[in-house]
mmCIF file of the protein (N, C-alpha, C, O) and its ligand, coordinates in Angstrom:
data_MODEL
# 
_entry.id   MODEL 
# 
loop_
_entity.id 
_entity.type 
_entity.pdbx_number_of_molecules 
1 polymer     1 
2 non-polymer 1 
# 
_entity_poly.entity_id                      1 
_entity_poly.type                           'polypeptide(L)' 
_entity_poly.nstd_linkage                   no 
_entity_poly.nstd_monomer                   no 
_entity_poly.pdbx_seq_one_letter_code       MTTANSLVYDIALTRQNLRQLELRLKQLQANCIHRFTESTTHRECKKCKFVESIHY 
_entity_poly.pdbx_seq_one_letter_code_can   MTTANSLVYDIALTRQNLRQLELRLKQLQANCIHRFTESTTHRECKKCKFVESIHY 
_entity_poly.pdbx_strand_id                 A 
# 
loop_
_entity_poly_seq.entity_id 
_entity_poly_seq.num 
_entity_poly_seq.mon_id 
_entity_poly_seq.hetero 
1 1  MET n 
1 2  THR n 
1 3  THR n 
1 4  ALA n 
1 5  ASN n 
1 6  SER n 
1 7  LEU n 
1 8  VAL n 
1 9  TYR n 
1 10 ASP n 
1 11 ILE n 
1 12 ALA n 
1 13 LEU n 
1 14 THR n 
1 15 ARG n 
1 16 GLN n 
1 17 ASN n 
1 18 LEU n 
1 19 ARG n 
1 20 GLN n 
1 21 LEU n 
1 22 GLU n 
1 23 LEU n 
1 24 ARG n 
1 25 LEU n 
1 26 LYS n 
1 27 GLN n 
1 28 LEU n 
1 29 GLN n 
1 30 ALA n 
1 31 ASN n 
1 32 CYS n 
1 33 ILE n 
1 34 HIS n 
1 35 ARG n 
1 36 PHE n 
1 37 THR n 
1 38 GLU n 
1 39 SER n 
1 40 THR n 
1 41 THR n 
1 42 HIS n 
1 43 ARG n 
1 44 GLU n 
1 45 CYS n 
1 46 LYS n 
1 47 LYS n 
1 48 CYS n 
1 49 LYS n 
1 50 PHE n 
1 51 VAL n 
1 52 GLU n 
1 53 SER n 
1 54 ILE n 
1 55 HIS n 
1 56 TYR n 
# 
loop_
_struct_asym.id 
_struct_asym.entity_id 
A 1 
B 2 
# 
loop_
_chem_comp.id 
_chem_comp.type 
_chem_comp.mon_nstd_flag 
ALA 'L-peptide linking' y 
ARG 'L-peptide linking' y 
ASN 'L-peptide linking' y 
ASP 'L-peptide linking' y 
CYS 'L-peptide linking' y 
GLN 'L-peptide linking' y 
GLU 'L-peptide linking' y 
HIS 'L-peptide linking' y 
ILE 'L-peptide linking' y 
LEU 'L-peptide linking' y 
LYS 'L-peptide linking' y 
MET 'L-peptide linking' y 
PHE 'L-peptide linking' y 
SER 'L-peptide linking' y 
THR 'L-peptide linking' y 
TYR 'L-peptide linking' y 
VAL 'L-peptide linking' y 
ZN  non-polymer         . 
# 
_pdbx_entity_nonpoly.entity_id   2 
_pdbx_entity_nonpoly.name        ? 
_pdbx_entity_nonpoly.comp_id     ZN 
# 
_pdbx_nonpoly_scheme.asym_id         B 
_pdbx_nonpoly_scheme.entity_id       2 
_pdbx_nonpoly_scheme.mon_id          ZN 
_pdbx_nonpoly_scheme.ndb_seq_num     1 
_pdbx_nonpoly_scheme.pdb_seq_num     101 
_pdbx_nonpoly_scheme.auth_seq_num    101 
_pdbx_nonpoly_scheme.pdb_mon_id      ZN 
_pdbx_nonpoly_scheme.auth_mon_id     ZN 
_pdbx_nonpoly_scheme.pdb_strand_id   A 
_pdbx_nonpoly_scheme.pdb_ins_code    . 
# 
loop_
_atom_site.group_PDB 
_atom_site.id 
_atom_site.type_symbol 
_atom_site.label_atom_id 
_atom_site.label_alt_id 
_atom_site.label_comp_id 
_atom_site.label_asym_id 
_atom_site.label_entity_id 
_atom_site.label_seq_id 
_atom_site.pdbx_PDB_ins_code 
_atom_site.Cartn_x 
_atom_site.Cartn_y 
_atom_site.Cartn_z 
_atom_site.occupancy 
_atom_site.B_iso_or_equiv 
_atom_site.pdbx_formal_charge 
_atom_site.auth_seq_id 
_atom_site.auth_comp_id 
_atom_site.auth_asym_id 
_atom_site.auth_atom_id 
_atom_site.pdbx_PDB_model_num 
ATOM   1   N  N  . MET A 1 1  ? -2.713 35.303 38.739 1.00 0.00 ? 1   MET A N  1 
ATOM   2   C  CA . MET A 1 1  ? -1.723 35.271 39.822 1.00 0.00 ? 1   MET A CA 1 
ATOM   3   C  C  . MET A 1 1  ? -1.743 36.605 40.571 1.00 0.00 ? 1   MET A C  1 
ATOM   4   O  O  . MET A 1 1  ? -1.778 37.662 39.942 1.00 0.00 ? 1   MET A O  1 
ATOM   5   N  N  . THR A 1 2  ? -1.720 36.569 41.895 1.00 0.00 ? 2   THR A N  1 
ATOM   6   C  CA . THR A 1 2  ? -1.652 37.820 42.660 1.00 0.00 ? 2   THR A CA 1 
ATOM   7   C  C  . THR A 1 2  ? -0.263 38.430 42.527 1.00 0.00 ? 2   THR A C  1 
ATOM   8   O  O  . THR A 1 2  ? 0.688  37.772 42.108 1.00 0.00 ? 2   THR A O  1 
ATOM   9   N  N  . THR A 1 3  ? -0.172 39.691 42.889 1.00 0.00 ? 3   THR A N  1 
ATOM   10  C  CA . THR A 1 3  ? 1.135  40.357 42.844 1.00 0.00 ? 3   THR A CA 1 
ATOM   11  C  C  . THR A 1 3  ? 2.131  39.649 43.758 1.00 0.00 ? 3   THR A C  1 
ATOM   12  O  O  . THR A 1 3  ? 3.289  39.439 43.396 1.00 0.00 ? 3   THR A O  1 
ATOM   13  N  N  . ALA A 1 4  ? 1.650  39.281 44.969 1.00 0.00 ? 4   ALA A N  1 
ATOM   14  C  CA . ALA A 1 4  ? 2.532  38.600 45.912 1.00 0.00 ? 4   ALA A CA 1 
ATOM   15  C  C  . ALA A 1 4  ? 3.031  37.286 45.326 1.00 0.00 ? 4   ALA A C  1 
ATOM   16  O  O  . ALA A 1 4  ? 4.219  36.973 45.393 1.00 0.00 ? 4   ALA A O  1 
ATOM   17  N  N  . ASN A 1 5  ? 2.105  36.523 44.752 1.00 0.00 ? 5   ASN A N  1 
ATOM   18  C  CA . ASN A 1 5  ? 2.488  35.260 44.138 1.00 0.00 ? 5   ASN A CA 1 
ATOM   19  C  C  . ASN A 1 5  ? 3.531  35.448 43.049 1.00 0.00 ? 5   ASN A C  1 
ATOM   20  O  O  . ASN A 1 5  ? 4.513  34.710 42.973 1.00 0.00 ? 5   ASN A O  1 
ATOM   21  N  N  . SER A 1 6  ? 3.304  36.434 42.218 1.00 0.00 ? 6   SER A N  1 
ATOM   22  C  CA . SER A 1 6  ? 4.224  36.620 41.108 1.00 0.00 ? 6   SER A CA 1 
ATOM   23  C  C  . SER A 1 6  ? 5.579  37.121 41.591 1.00 0.00 ? 6   SER A C  1 
ATOM   24  O  O  . SER A 1 6  ? 6.607  36.807 40.991 1.00 0.00 ? 6   SER A O  1 
ATOM   25  N  N  . LEU A 1 7  ? 5.586  37.901 42.677 1.00 0.00 ? 7   LEU A N  1 
ATOM   26  C  CA . LEU A 1 7  ? 6.857  38.352 43.258 1.00 0.00 ? 7   LEU A CA 1 
ATOM   27  C  C  . LEU A 1 7  ? 7.632  37.175 43.838 1.00 0.00 ? 7   LEU A C  1 
ATOM   28  O  O  . LEU A 1 7  ? 8.836  37.040 43.625 1.00 0.00 ? 7   LEU A O  1 
ATOM   29  N  N  . VAL A 1 8  ? 6.905  36.314 44.587 1.00 0.00 ? 8   VAL A N  1 
ATOM   30  C  CA . VAL A 1 8  ? 7.545  35.127 45.174 1.00 0.00 ? 8   VAL A CA 1 
ATOM   31  C  C  . VAL A 1 8  ? 8.142  34.262 44.069 1.00 0.00 ? 8   VAL A C  1 
ATOM   32  O  O  . VAL A 1 8  ? 9.250  33.741 44.196 1.00 0.00 ? 8   VAL A O  1 
ATOM   33  N  N  . TYR A 1 9  ? 7.385  34.123 42.983 1.00 0.00 ? 9   TYR A N  1 
ATOM   34  C  CA . TYR A 1 9  ? 7.845  33.340 41.844 1.00 0.00 ? 9   TYR A CA 1 
ATOM   35  C  C  . TYR A 1 9  ? 9.096  33.958 41.213 1.00 0.00 ? 9   TYR A C  1 
ATOM   36  O  O  . TYR A 1 9  ? 10.062 33.258 40.910 1.00 0.00 ? 9   TYR A O  1 
ATOM   37  N  N  . ASP A 1 10 ? 9.061  35.281 41.022 1.00 0.00 ? 10  ASP A N  1 
ATOM   38  C  CA . ASP A 1 10 ? 10.212 35.988 40.456 1.00 0.00 ? 10  ASP A CA 1 
ATOM   39  C  C  . ASP A 1 10 ? 11.450 35.857 41.335 1.00 0.00 ? 10  ASP A C  1 
ATOM   40  O  O  . ASP A 1 10 ? 12.564 35.673 40.845 1.00 0.00 ? 10  ASP A O  1 
ATOM   41  N  N  . ILE A 1 11 ? 11.228 35.958 42.655 1.00 0.00 ? 11  ILE A N  1 
ATOM   42  C  CA . ILE A 1 11 ? 12.348 35.852 43.594 1.00 0.00 ? 11  ILE A CA 1 
ATOM   43  C  C  . ILE A 1 11 ? 12.985 34.465 43.506 1.00 0.00 ? 11  ILE A C  1 
ATOM   44  O  O  . ILE A 1 11 ? 14.208 34.327 43.500 1.00 0.00 ? 11  ILE A O  1 
ATOM   45  N  N  . ALA A 1 12 ? 12.131 33.443 43.438 1.00 0.00 ? 12  ALA A N  1 
ATOM   46  C  CA . ALA A 1 12 ? 12.636 32.080 43.339 1.00 0.00 ? 12  ALA A CA 1 
ATOM   47  C  C  . ALA A 1 12 ? 13.455 31.894 42.057 1.00 0.00 ? 12  ALA A C  1 
ATOM   48  O  O  . ALA A 1 12 ? 14.531 31.297 42.075 1.00 0.00 ? 12  ALA A O  1 
ATOM   49  N  N  . LEU A 1 13 ? 12.929 32.413 40.955 1.00 0.00 ? 13  LEU A N  1 
ATOM   50  C  CA . LEU A 1 13 ? 13.639 32.323 39.674 1.00 0.00 ? 13  LEU A CA 1 
ATOM   51  C  C  . LEU A 1 13 ? 14.971 33.059 39.721 1.00 0.00 ? 13  LEU A C  1 
ATOM   52  O  O  . LEU A 1 13 ? 15.993 32.561 39.249 1.00 0.00 ? 13  LEU A O  1 
ATOM   53  N  N  . THR A 1 14 ? 14.935 34.260 40.304 1.00 0.00 ? 14  THR A N  1 
ATOM   54  C  CA . THR A 1 14 ? 16.139 35.080 40.387 1.00 0.00 ? 14  THR A CA 1 
ATOM   55  C  C  . THR A 1 14 ? 17.206 34.407 41.238 1.00 0.00 ? 14  THR A C  1 
ATOM   56  O  O  . THR A 1 14 ? 18.391 34.429 40.906 1.00 0.00 ? 14  THR A O  1 
ATOM   57  N  N  . ARG A 1 15 ? 16.757 33.795 42.366 1.00 0.00 ? 15  ARG A N  1 
ATOM   58  C  CA . ARG A 1 15 ? 17.704 33.088 43.238 1.00 0.00 ? 15  ARG A CA 1 
ATOM   59  C  C  . ARG A 1 15 ? 18.381 31.939 42.491 1.00 0.00 ? 15  ARG A C  1 
ATOM   60  O  O  . ARG A 1 15 ? 19.586 31.717 42.606 1.00 0.00 ? 15  ARG A O  1 
ATOM   61  N  N  . GLN A 1 16 ? 17.564 31.219 41.723 1.00 0.00 ? 16  GLN A N  1 
ATOM   62  C  CA . GLN A 1 16 ? 18.082 30.093 40.966 1.00 0.00 ? 16  GLN A CA 1 
ATOM   63  C  C  . GLN A 1 16 ? 19.108 30.569 39.937 1.00 0.00 ? 16  GLN A C  1 
ATOM   64  O  O  . GLN A 1 16 ? 20.167 29.967 39.757 1.00 0.00 ? 16  GLN A O  1 
ATOM   65  N  N  . ASN A 1 17 ? 18.760 31.662 39.275 1.00 0.00 ? 17  ASN A N  1 
ATOM   66  C  CA . ASN A 1 17 ? 19.642 32.273 38.289 1.00 0.00 ? 17  ASN A CA 1 
ATOM   67  C  C  . ASN A 1 17 ? 20.946 32.740 38.929 1.00 0.00 ? 17  ASN A C  1 
ATOM   68  O  O  . ASN A 1 17 ? 22.032 32.542 38.384 1.00 0.00 ? 17  ASN A O  1 
ATOM   69  N  N  . LEU A 1 18 ? 20.811 33.367 40.107 1.00 0.00 ? 18  LEU A N  1 
ATOM   70  C  CA . LEU A 1 18 ? 21.962 33.867 40.842 1.00 0.00 ? 18  LEU A CA 1 
ATOM   71  C  C  . LEU A 1 18 ? 22.906 32.722 41.221 1.00 0.00 ? 18  LEU A C  1 
ATOM   72  O  O  . LEU A 1 18 ? 24.125 32.838 41.099 1.00 0.00 ? 18  LEU A O  1 
ATOM   73  N  N  . ARG A 1 19 ? 22.313 31.614 41.684 1.00 0.00 ? 19  ARG A N  1 
ATOM   74  C  CA . ARG A 1 19 ? 23.123 30.448 42.049 1.00 0.00 ? 19  ARG A CA 1 
ATOM   75  C  C  . ARG A 1 19 ? 23.929 29.944 40.858 1.00 0.00 ? 19  ARG A C  1 
ATOM   76  O  O  . ARG A 1 19 ? 25.100 29.586 40.986 1.00 0.00 ? 19  ARG A O  1 
ATOM   77  N  N  . GLN A 1 20 ? 23.278 29.925 39.697 1.00 0.00 ? 20  GLN A N  1 
ATOM   78  C  CA . GLN A 1 20 ? 23.969 29.449 38.500 1.00 0.00 ? 20  GLN A CA 1 
ATOM   79  C  C  . GLN A 1 20 ? 25.094 30.392 38.099 1.00 0.00 ? 20  GLN A C  1 
ATOM   80  O  O  . GLN A 1 20 ? 26.167 29.951 37.689 1.00 0.00 ? 20  GLN A O  1 
ATOM   81  N  N  . LEU A 1 21 ? 24.844 31.697 38.219 1.00 0.00 ? 21  LEU A N  1 
ATOM   82  C  CA . LEU A 1 21 ? 25.866 32.691 37.892 1.00 0.00 ? 21  LEU A CA 1 
ATOM   83  C  C  . LEU A 1 21 ? 27.056 32.570 38.846 1.00 0.00 ? 21  LEU A C  1 
ATOM   84  O  O  . LEU A 1 21 ? 28.212 32.649 38.430 1.00 0.00 ? 21  LEU A O  1 
ATOM   85  N  N  . GLU A 1 22 ? 26.749 32.375 40.152 1.00 0.00 ? 22  GLU A N  1 
ATOM   86  C  CA . GLU A 1 22 ? 27.809 32.232 41.145 1.00 0.00 ? 22  GLU A CA 1 
ATOM   87  C  C  . GLU A 1 22 ? 28.647 30.994 40.862 1.00 0.00 ? 22  GLU A C  1 
ATOM   88  O  O  . GLU A 1 22 ? 29.870 31.002 41.006 1.00 0.00 ? 22  GLU A O  1 
ATOM   89  N  N  . LEU A 1 23 ? 27.959 29.928 40.455 1.00 0.00 ? 23  LEU A N  1 
ATOM   90  C  CA . LEU A 1 23 ? 28.638 28.682 40.130 1.00 0.00 ? 23  LEU A CA 1 
ATOM   91  C  C  . LEU A 1 23 ? 29.571 28.877 38.936 1.00 0.00 ? 23  LEU A C  1 
ATOM   92  O  O  . LEU A 1 23 ? 30.707 28.403 38.930 1.00 0.00 ? 23  LEU A O  1 
ATOM   93  N  N  . ARG A 1 24 ? 29.057 29.594 37.914 1.00 0.00 ? 24  ARG A N  1 
ATOM   94  C  CA . ARG A 1 24 ? 29.877 29.862 36.721 1.00 0.00 ? 24  ARG A CA 1 
ATOM   95  C  C  . ARG A 1 24 ? 31.097 30.687 37.067 1.00 0.00 ? 24  ARG A C  1 
ATOM   96  O  O  . ARG A 1 24 ? 32.193 30.433 36.566 1.00 0.00 ? 24  ARG A O  1 
ATOM   97  N  N  . LEU A 1 25 ? 30.901 31.697 37.941 1.00 0.00 ? 25  LEU A N  1 
ATOM   98  C  CA . LEU A 1 25 ? 32.006 32.543 38.363 1.00 0.00 ? 25  LEU A CA 1 
ATOM   99  C  C  . LEU A 1 25 ? 33.033 31.724 39.146 1.00 0.00 ? 25  LEU A C  1 
ATOM   100 O  O  . LEU A 1 25 ? 34.239 31.885 38.959 1.00 0.00 ? 25  LEU A O  1 
ATOM   101 N  N  . LYS A 1 26 ? 32.541 30.837 40.031 1.00 0.00 ? 26  LYS A N  1 
ATOM   102 C  CA . LYS A 1 26 ? 33.416 30.002 40.839 1.00 0.00 ? 26  LYS A CA 1 
ATOM   103 C  C  . LYS A 1 26 ? 34.260 29.081 39.962 1.00 0.00 ? 26  LYS A C  1 
ATOM   104 O  O  . LYS A 1 26 ? 35.450 28.882 40.208 1.00 0.00 ? 26  LYS A O  1 
ATOM   105 N  N  . GLN A 1 27 ? 33.617 28.522 38.929 1.00 0.00 ? 27  GLN A N  1 
ATOM   106 C  CA . GLN A 1 27 ? 34.339 27.642 38.014 1.00 0.00 ? 27  GLN A CA 1 
ATOM   107 C  C  . GLN A 1 27 ? 35.392 28.419 37.240 1.00 0.00 ? 27  GLN A C  1 
ATOM   108 O  O  . GLN A 1 27 ? 36.516 27.956 37.048 1.00 0.00 ? 27  GLN A O  1 
ATOM   109 N  N  . LEU A 1 28 ? 35.003 29.611 36.801 1.00 0.00 ? 28  LEU A N  1 
ATOM   110 C  CA . LEU A 1 28 ? 35.933 30.482 36.076 1.00 0.00 ? 28  LEU A CA 1 
ATOM   111 C  C  . LEU A 1 28 ? 37.134 30.836 36.961 1.00 0.00 ? 28  LEU A C  1 
ATOM   112 O  O  . LEU A 1 28 ? 38.279 30.830 36.509 1.00 0.00 ? 28  LEU A O  1 
ATOM   113 N  N  . GLN A 1 29 ? 36.844 31.148 38.241 1.00 0.00 ? 29  GLN A N  1 
ATOM   114 C  CA . GLN A 1 29 ? 37.907 31.521 39.164 1.00 0.00 ? 29  GLN A CA 1 
ATOM   115 C  C  . GLN A 1 29 ? 38.802 30.342 39.486 1.00 0.00 ? 29  GLN A C  1 
ATOM   116 O  O  . GLN A 1 29 ? 40.004 30.506 39.699 1.00 0.00 ? 29  GLN A O  1 
ATOM   117 N  N  . ALA A 1 30 ? 38.211 29.139 39.523 1.00 0.00 ? 30  ALA A N  1 
ATOM   118 C  CA . ALA A 1 30 ? 38.990 27.940 39.820 1.00 0.00 ? 30  ALA A CA 1 
ATOM   119 C  C  . ALA A 1 30 ? 39.979 27.643 38.694 1.00 0.00 ? 30  ALA A C  1 
ATOM   120 O  O  . ALA A 1 30 ? 41.037 27.058 38.927 1.00 0.00 ? 30  ALA A O  1 
ATOM   121 N  N  . ASN A 1 31 ? 39.629 28.051 37.472 1.00 0.00 ? 31  ASN A N  1 
ATOM   122 C  CA . ASN A 1 31 ? 40.481 27.777 36.313 1.00 0.00 ? 31  ASN A CA 1 
ATOM   123 C  C  . ASN A 1 31 ? 41.381 28.944 35.942 1.00 0.00 ? 31  ASN A C  1 
ATOM   124 O  O  . ASN A 1 31 ? 42.153 28.860 34.986 1.00 0.00 ? 31  ASN A O  1 
ATOM   125 N  N  . CYS A 1 32 ? 41.282 30.039 36.702 1.00 0.00 ? 32  CYS A N  1 
ATOM   126 C  CA . CYS A 1 32 ? 41.999 31.258 36.347 1.00 0.00 ? 32  CYS A CA 1 
ATOM   127 C  C  . CYS A 1 32 ? 43.449 31.203 36.819 1.00 0.00 ? 32  CYS A C  1 
ATOM   128 O  O  . CYS A 1 32 ? 43.746 30.688 37.897 1.00 0.00 ? 32  CYS A O  1 
ATOM   129 N  N  . ILE A 1 33 ? 44.335 31.736 36.006 1.00 0.00 ? 33  ILE A N  1 
ATOM   130 C  CA . ILE A 1 33 ? 45.696 31.992 36.473 1.00 0.00 ? 33  ILE A CA 1 
ATOM   131 C  C  . ILE A 1 33 ? 45.688 33.444 36.918 1.00 0.00 ? 33  ILE A C  1 
ATOM   132 O  O  . ILE A 1 33 ? 45.799 34.361 36.103 1.00 0.00 ? 33  ILE A O  1 
ATOM   133 N  N  . HIS A 1 34 ? 45.553 33.642 38.251 1.00 0.00 ? 34  HIS A N  1 
ATOM   134 C  CA . HIS A 1 34 ? 45.252 34.969 38.790 1.00 0.00 ? 34  HIS A CA 1 
ATOM   135 C  C  . HIS A 1 34 ? 46.342 35.995 38.500 1.00 0.00 ? 34  HIS A C  1 
ATOM   136 O  O  . HIS A 1 34 ? 47.536 35.697 38.511 1.00 0.00 ? 34  HIS A O  1 
ATOM   137 N  N  . ARG A 1 35 ? 45.878 37.215 38.241 1.00 0.00 ? 35  ARG A N  1 
ATOM   138 C  CA . ARG A 1 35 ? 46.752 38.390 38.152 1.00 0.00 ? 35  ARG A CA 1 
ATOM   139 C  C  . ARG A 1 35 ? 46.238 39.369 39.193 1.00 0.00 ? 35  ARG A C  1 
ATOM   140 O  O  . ARG A 1 35 ? 45.276 40.092 38.936 1.00 0.00 ? 35  ARG A O  1 
ATOM   141 N  N  . PHE A 1 36 ? 46.866 39.405 40.374 1.00 0.00 ? 36  PHE A N  1 
ATOM   142 C  CA . PHE A 1 36 ? 46.333 40.178 41.480 1.00 0.00 ? 36  PHE A CA 1 
ATOM   143 C  C  . PHE A 1 36 ? 46.717 41.652 41.436 1.00 0.00 ? 36  PHE A C  1 
ATOM   144 O  O  . PHE A 1 36 ? 47.842 42.018 41.095 1.00 0.00 ? 36  PHE A O  1 
ATOM   145 N  N  . THR A 1 37 ? 45.729 42.492 41.798 1.00 0.00 ? 37  THR A N  1 
ATOM   146 C  CA . THR A 1 37 ? 45.985 43.893 42.091 1.00 0.00 ? 37  THR A CA 1 
ATOM   147 C  C  . THR A 1 37 ? 45.936 44.005 43.607 1.00 0.00 ? 37  THR A C  1 
ATOM   148 O  O  . THR A 1 37 ? 44.921 43.657 44.211 1.00 0.00 ? 37  THR A O  1 
ATOM   149 N  N  . GLU A 1 38 ? 46.993 44.478 44.230 1.00 0.00 ? 38  GLU A N  1 
ATOM   150 C  CA . GLU A 1 38 ? 47.050 44.493 45.683 1.00 0.00 ? 38  GLU A CA 1 
ATOM   151 C  C  . GLU A 1 38 ? 46.613 45.832 46.259 1.00 0.00 ? 38  GLU A C  1 
ATOM   152 O  O  . GLU A 1 38 ? 46.977 46.889 45.744 1.00 0.00 ? 38  GLU A O  1 
ATOM   153 N  N  . SER A 1 39 ? 45.824 45.778 47.337 1.00 0.00 ? 39  SER A N  1 
ATOM   154 C  CA . SER A 1 39 ? 45.534 46.979 48.111 1.00 0.00 ? 39  SER A CA 1 
ATOM   155 C  C  . SER A 1 39 ? 45.956 46.674 49.537 1.00 0.00 ? 39  SER A C  1 
ATOM   156 O  O  . SER A 1 39 ? 46.513 45.608 49.799 1.00 0.00 ? 39  SER A O  1 
ATOM   157 N  N  . THR A 1 40 ? 45.698 47.597 50.473 1.00 0.00 ? 40  THR A N  1 
ATOM   158 C  CA . THR A 1 40 ? 46.190 47.376 51.833 1.00 0.00 ? 40  THR A CA 1 
ATOM   159 C  C  . THR A 1 40 ? 45.444 46.265 52.555 1.00 0.00 ? 40  THR A C  1 
ATOM   160 O  O  . THR A 1 40 ? 46.022 45.584 53.403 1.00 0.00 ? 40  THR A O  1 
ATOM   161 N  N  . THR A 1 41 ? 44.167 46.071 52.231 1.00 0.00 ? 41  THR A N  1 
ATOM   162 C  CA . THR A 1 41 ? 43.371 45.095 52.979 1.00 0.00 ? 41  THR A CA 1 
ATOM   163 C  C  . THR A 1 41 ? 43.100 43.799 52.216 1.00 0.00 ? 41  THR A C  1 
ATOM   164 O  O  . THR A 1 41 ? 42.849 42.756 52.820 1.00 0.00 ? 41  THR A O  1 
ATOM   165 N  N  . HIS A 1 42 ? 43.153 43.872 50.908 1.00 0.00 ? 42  HIS A N  1 
ATOM   166 C  CA . HIS A 1 42 ? 42.853 42.677 50.130 1.00 0.00 ? 42  HIS A CA 1 
ATOM   167 C  C  . HIS A 1 42 ? 43.529 42.757 48.762 1.00 0.00 ? 42  HIS A C  1 
ATOM   168 O  O  . HIS A 1 42 ? 44.041 43.803 48.362 1.00 0.00 ? 42  HIS A O  1 
ATOM   169 N  N  . ARG A 1 43 ? 43.517 41.653 48.076 1.00 0.00 ? 43  ARG A N  1 
ATOM   170 C  CA . ARG A 1 43 ? 43.992 41.687 46.699 1.00 0.00 ? 43  ARG A CA 1 
ATOM   171 C  C  . ARG A 1 43 ? 42.943 41.050 45.802 1.00 0.00 ? 43  ARG A C  1 
ATOM   172 O  O  . ARG A 1 43 ? 42.265 40.094 46.179 1.00 0.00 ? 43  ARG A O  1 
ATOM   173 N  N  . GLU A 1 44 ? 42.832 41.610 44.604 1.00 0.00 ? 44  GLU A N  1 
ATOM   174 C  CA . GLU A 1 44 ? 41.781 41.167 43.694 1.00 0.00 ? 44  GLU A CA 1 
ATOM   175 C  C  . GLU A 1 44 ? 42.387 40.820 42.349 1.00 0.00 ? 44  GLU A C  1 
ATOM   176 O  O  . GLU A 1 44 ? 43.236 41.543 41.828 1.00 0.00 ? 44  GLU A O  1 
ATOM   177 N  N  . CYS A 1 45 ? 41.941 39.704 41.794 1.00 0.00 ? 45  CYS A N  1 
ATOM   178 C  CA . CYS A 1 45 ? 42.416 39.294 40.480 1.00 0.00 ? 45  CYS A CA 1 
ATOM   179 C  C  . CYS A 1 45 ? 41.761 40.175 39.413 1.00 0.00 ? 45  CYS A C  1 
ATOM   180 O  O  . CYS A 1 45 ? 40.542 40.344 39.377 1.00 0.00 ? 45  CYS A O  1 
ATOM   181 N  N  . LYS A 1 46 ? 42.606 40.725 38.554 1.00 0.00 ? 46  LYS A N  1 
ATOM   182 C  CA . LYS A 1 46 ? 42.108 41.592 37.483 1.00 0.00 ? 46  LYS A CA 1 
ATOM   183 C  C  . LYS A 1 46 ? 41.272 40.818 36.477 1.00 0.00 ? 46  LYS A C  1 
ATOM   184 O  O  . LYS A 1 46 ? 40.383 41.377 35.836 1.00 0.00 ? 46  LYS A O  1 
ATOM   185 N  N  . LYS A 1 47 ? 41.562 39.532 36.343 1.00 0.00 ? 47  LYS A N  1 
ATOM   186 C  CA . LYS A 1 47 ? 40.936 38.753 35.290 1.00 0.00 ? 47  LYS A CA 1 
ATOM   187 C  C  . LYS A 1 47 ? 39.591 38.163 35.705 1.00 0.00 ? 47  LYS A C  1 
ATOM   188 O  O  . LYS A 1 47 ? 38.639 38.183 34.925 1.00 0.00 ? 47  LYS A O  1 
ATOM   189 N  N  . CYS A 1 48 ? 39.504 37.630 36.947 1.00 0.00 ? 48  CYS A N  1 
ATOM   190 C  CA . CYS A 1 48 ? 38.275 36.920 37.326 1.00 0.00 ? 48  CYS A CA 1 
ATOM   191 C  C  . CYS A 1 48 ? 37.588 37.518 38.550 1.00 0.00 ? 48  CYS A C  1 
ATOM   192 O  O  . CYS A 1 48 ? 36.554 37.009 38.984 1.00 0.00 ? 48  CYS A O  1 
ATOM   193 N  N  . LYS A 1 49 ? 38.152 38.605 39.120 1.00 0.00 ? 49  LYS A N  1 
ATOM   194 C  CA . LYS A 1 49 ? 37.545 39.301 40.263 1.00 0.00 ? 49  LYS A CA 1 
ATOM   195 C  C  . LYS A 1 49 ? 37.585 38.492 41.557 1.00 0.00 ? 49  LYS A C  1 
ATOM   196 O  O  . LYS A 1 49 ? 36.880 38.813 42.513 1.00 0.00 ? 49  LYS A O  1 
ATOM   197 N  N  . PHE A 1 50 ? 38.406 37.450 41.588 1.00 0.00 ? 50  PHE A N  1 
ATOM   198 C  CA . PHE A 1 50 ? 38.587 36.688 42.817 1.00 0.00 ? 50  PHE A CA 1 
ATOM   199 C  C  . PHE A 1 50 ? 39.245 37.577 43.860 1.00 0.00 ? 50  PHE A C  1 
ATOM   200 O  O  . PHE A 1 50 ? 40.270 38.201 43.587 1.00 0.00 ? 50  PHE A O  1 
ATOM   201 N  N  . VAL A 1 51 ? 38.653 37.641 45.071 1.00 0.00 ? 51  VAL A N  1 
ATOM   202 C  CA . VAL A 1 51 ? 39.158 38.519 46.117 1.00 0.00 ? 51  VAL A CA 1 
ATOM   203 C  C  . VAL A 1 51 ? 39.686 37.699 47.282 1.00 0.00 ? 51  VAL A C  1 
ATOM   204 O  O  . VAL A 1 51 ? 39.049 36.754 47.746 1.00 0.00 ? 51  VAL A O  1 
ATOM   205 N  N  . GLU A 1 52 ? 40.866 38.089 47.739 1.00 0.00 ? 52  GLU A N  1 
ATOM   206 C  CA . GLU A 1 52 ? 41.496 37.417 48.862 1.00 0.00 ? 52  GLU A CA 1 
ATOM   207 C  C  . GLU A 1 52 ? 41.820 38.468 49.906 1.00 0.00 ? 52  GLU A C  1 
ATOM   208 O  O  . GLU A 1 52 ? 42.439 39.482 49.585 1.00 0.00 ? 52  GLU A O  1 
ATOM   209 N  N  . SER A 1 53 ? 41.413 38.246 51.161 1.00 0.00 ? 53  SER A N  1 
ATOM   210 C  CA . SER A 1 53 ? 41.764 39.171 52.226 1.00 0.00 ? 53  SER A CA 1 
ATOM   211 C  C  . SER A 1 53 ? 43.213 38.964 52.607 1.00 0.00 ? 53  SER A C  1 
ATOM   212 O  O  . SER A 1 53 ? 43.737 37.853 52.535 1.00 0.00 ? 53  SER A O  1 
ATOM   213 N  N  . ILE A 1 54 ? 43.849 40.041 53.010 1.00 0.00 ? 54  ILE A N  1 
ATOM   214 C  CA . ILE A 1 54 ? 45.220 39.931 53.488 1.00 0.00 ? 54  ILE A CA 1 
ATOM   215 C  C  . ILE A 1 54 ? 45.191 40.140 54.993 1.00 0.00 ? 54  ILE A C  1 
ATOM   216 O  O  . ILE A 1 54 ? 44.833 41.219 55.466 1.00 0.00 ? 54  ILE A O  1 
ATOM   217 N  N  . HIS A 1 55 ? 45.570 39.100 55.759 1.00 0.00 ? 55  HIS A N  1 
ATOM   218 C  CA . HIS A 1 55 ? 45.601 39.209 57.211 1.00 0.00 ? 55  HIS A CA 1 
ATOM   219 C  C  . HIS A 1 55 ? 47.057 39.216 57.679 1.00 0.00 ? 55  HIS A C  1 
ATOM   220 O  O  . HIS A 1 55 ? 47.851 38.357 57.298 1.00 0.00 ? 55  HIS A O  1 
ATOM   221 N  N  . TYR A 1 56 ? 47.378 40.181 58.491 1.00 0.00 ? 56  TYR A N  1 
ATOM   222 C  CA . TYR A 1 56 ? 48.725 40.218 59.031 1.00 0.00 ? 56  TYR A CA 1 
ATOM   223 C  C  . TYR A 1 56 ? 48.744 39.762 60.477 1.00 0.00 ? 56  TYR A C  1 
ATOM   224 O  O  . TYR A 1 56 ? 49.806 39.729 61.100 1.00 0.00 ? 56  TYR A O  1 
HETATM 225 ZN ZN . ZN  B 2 .  ? 41.804 35.179 38.633 1.00 0.00 2 101 ZN  A ZN 1 
# 
């Protein structure tokens, strides 16, 4: 396999892995009872890292 081929292959694998991780995080966040830490622009759940922008 050429270097380019193996890089393309690695990228494809990594993307697939990333999608699965994002899906797992999304499911975790969907089931979370959020505990938000508030800042001026957004608030973030301490437990699952779910971020919500605050618009005034
Ligand atoms: Zn949460």
